[in-house]
Structures are given as C-alpha cells and as structure tokens.
N, C-alpha and C positions, 0 to 999 in steps of 0.2 A: 466724692472722688474715688473712694474705695470701690463703691458699687460699679463705677464706670470701668475701673481696671479689671475687676472680676468678670464683667460682661464682655470686655474685649478679649480676655484670655479664653473664655468659654467659646466665643465665636471662632477664634483661631484654632482651638482644639477640634471643633466641629468640622472646620474646613479641612484640616489635616486628615481626620477620620474619613471624610467623604473622598478625599484624594486617594487614600489607600484602597477604599472600596471600589472606586471607579477606575483605578489604574489597571490596565490589562496585564495579564500574565506574560512573562517573557517567552520567547520562542523555546528556550531550553525547558521551561516549566511545561509548556504545552506539549513539547515532544516527549518529555518524561511521562506525562499523563497518558499520551497515546501508546507509548511503549508498554506501560503497565497494563493497559486495557488489552493490547495484543497478546502479551504474555499470559494473562489470565485466560483469554480465549483459547490460546494454544494448549495451555495446561488442561483445560476442560476437554479439548478435542483429544489429547493424548490419553486421558483417562477413559473416554468413551471407546477409543480404538482398542486399548488394552482389554477393556471389559468385553467388547465384541469378540476379540480373538479368543479370549479365555472361554467365553460362552460357546463359541463354535467348536472348540476342542472338547469341552465338557459334553456338549450335545452328541458328539461323535462316539462317546464311550458307552459301551453296552451295560456297564455296571458303575455304580457310584464309588467314588474314592473312599477308602476306609479312613476313619478319623486319625489313625496313627501314621498315615502316609507321609513320607518325608517331603519337604518342599521341592518343587520342580527345580531341576538343576543340580540336585544332590547326586554326586557320583562316587564319593568315597565311602559312603555308608549304605547299609541295606535300606531297601525302600520302605519296609515296615519294621517297627520296633519289636514286634512279637517274633517268636522263634519260627524258623523255616519249617514248613510241613514235611512230613516224611513222604518220600516218593518211592513206592515199591511196585505196585501192580500197574503196568502201562495201560491195561484195559480200563482202569478206573480214572486215568489222567487225561487232561487236555490242556495244552498251552494255547490260550486264545489271545491273538494279537489284534489290537486296534491301531491301525496305521495313523489315522488322523487324530485319534485320541491319545497317542503316545503312551500306551500302556500295554503290558503283557499280564494276563491273568492266569493263575494256576488254578485249574478246576479239578476237583476230585468228586467223581460221581455227579457231575453237573453243578456242583456248588463251588463258588470262589473261596479258596482257602488262603490265597496270597496274591497281592497286587504289586507289580513292579513298574517303576518308571522306565520308559524306553524311548528310543529314537530309531525310526526305520528309514526307508528310502525316500529320497526327495521326489516330489511330483513334477512332471514335465508340463509344458504348456498345454498339452492335450488332457491334462488331469489324470495321468497314469503314474503310479508310483514305481520307483526302481525296484521295490520289493514285490514279488509276484503274490497275488492273492490266490487262495485255494486251500485245500486240505492236504497236509503232508505228514511226515512222521520223523521222529528223531532217529538218526543213524548212528553207527558205531564210531564214526569219525569225531574225534575231540582231542584237545591238547591245551597246553599251558600258554602258548603264544604262537604268533605267526607274523610275517611281514610280507606285504605284496609290493614287489618292486615296481610294477606297472602303475599302481596307484600311489606309491610312495607313502604307504600307510599300513599300519599293523594293528594288532590288538592282543589282549590276553584272554585266557579262559574261554576257549571256543568249543562249540558243539554244533554238529551239522544237522540241518533239516533239508538239505538240498534236494530238489525234486528228482535230480538224476544221480543222487548219491555221489556227487563229485567234489564235495567239500567246498563249494563255491558260496552258497547261501548258508549263513551261520547265525547263531546267537553268540555274542561275544561282549567283552567289556567296551567301554568308551575307547576311542582309537588312540594309538601311540604313533610316535614319529620314528624316524630311522635310528635314533639313539635309544629307543625304548621308553622315552618319557611320554607321559600322557599329553594329548593335545587339549589344552585347557579351553580354548575357544569352542571346540566341538563338544567337549565334555559337559560344558554348561548348557548345551541344548537338550540334555537328557530330560525327558518328560515334558518338554516345552514345545518342540517342533521337530520336523523331519530333517535329516542331514546326511544319511548314509548312502553308499553306492548300491545298496540292496540288502545288506545284512541288518540284523536287529541288535542294536546296542543296549546294554544293560549297565547298571552300576558295577563297580569292581567286585564288591562282595556278592551281589546277586548273580553275576556271571560265573563266579567261582563255585558257588553253591549249585547252580544249574549244571555246570560241566561235571561236577563230581557226583551228582545225585540223580539226574533225570535218566530214567531207563530207556534203552533202545526200544523203539516201537511206540513211544508216546505220541499221541495224535497232536498235530500242530495245525490250528485253524487260523488263517490270516485273512482279515477283511479290512476294508477301508474304514469302517466304523466299528 
C-alpha cells in the first residue's frame, strides 16, 4: 500500500515538473527578454560610436596627448598639471591649433612644451570650419573680458590673432552669457568637439595664462588636423 502511495506521489510530481517545463512564457516575460536584448545591442552600438568618434579626433591630432592632460570637458583647471612654460622670444614660439583634434599646442623651437584642451569653430555642411585655417600671429589686442551683443555671448581673457588685426578672431575662455556667468553646456564641449563662431576657446586658467604671457608676434598655425 505504501509503495502504491509513493509511486502515485512520484507520478504527480513528475507531471507537475513537466507542466512547468512545457508551459510557455507569458507575453510579459517574452517582452522583457526582447527589451533586454535590444538594450544590450544599443549599449554595444553606443560604445562603438563613442570609440569611433574618439578615434577620429585622436587621429586628427598631430601630437599625442601628454599623460597628465586633464579629462576632456575640464574648463575650470589648467590642461596640464605641470607648470606653464615661459614665453619670451616670439621667434621661438608657435601656437599650433588642431581644429578637429580640439587641441592647442605650445611649441618652443619646434618642440611641444604644453598642450591645451580647446574648442574651435563649428563645421558647416560643406566641411568648412568657422575658424579660418592658415598662418597668423598674435597681435597687441587683448583684455580681461568682452561681450558680443550680436551673438549674445562673451568670454574672458582674450588675445587676438585676427588676420586683419581687427580683434574678431581670438583665443579666449569658454563662453559667458549676458550676466557674465559661464555657459556650462558650451564649457563642457572643451577638448571634445567644435562649438564656437570662429574663435578658439580654452579653459579659464589656460586663457588667462595665454593672455598675460604670449608675446606679440608669436606665430599661430591653424589646421584642420
């Protein structure tokens, strides 16, 4: 009798187990599984896109980033931890700008002595930057701040490299609004991508150092790469 009862129980448990195995998943379970797969796929795609963008910017740079370079988007601190180099003889100096690389290199006798995160002019549909390429020089025009009513935008610590010496094209800090406050959305583009109307943006400390120290006559070489 006991054997019969145990046998019956075993058969019932087996049937229940088979029912659980064979019962199809609910629509909610199936949808959740699909969502998880899509999210995983999108996540992998985003990683590939970010890597591709980063690689394109890196390939555009004529020099490797130094190990102590601040993270891209850093605008309150200097770009490198080391001391700023002394800028004395303009004949020995070159400011080399990489528009697509989002970098400004300070060269002394052809050697990079300091690297700065930067943001230059946006590119139009024809692939031309709002920042003119070519070889220019630092002019006497410089100041602590300005505000352009037409663009509703200003900046601090500016110094001119304008081709016509008209103080239109400048090196300056990340942009400010009409109240003098920094535009955080634009500031976080520093070193990452283009965003200006033609000027070359630098971090607040870098722009202040450049304004106070770069000599008139320093060569400025601006290229896409």
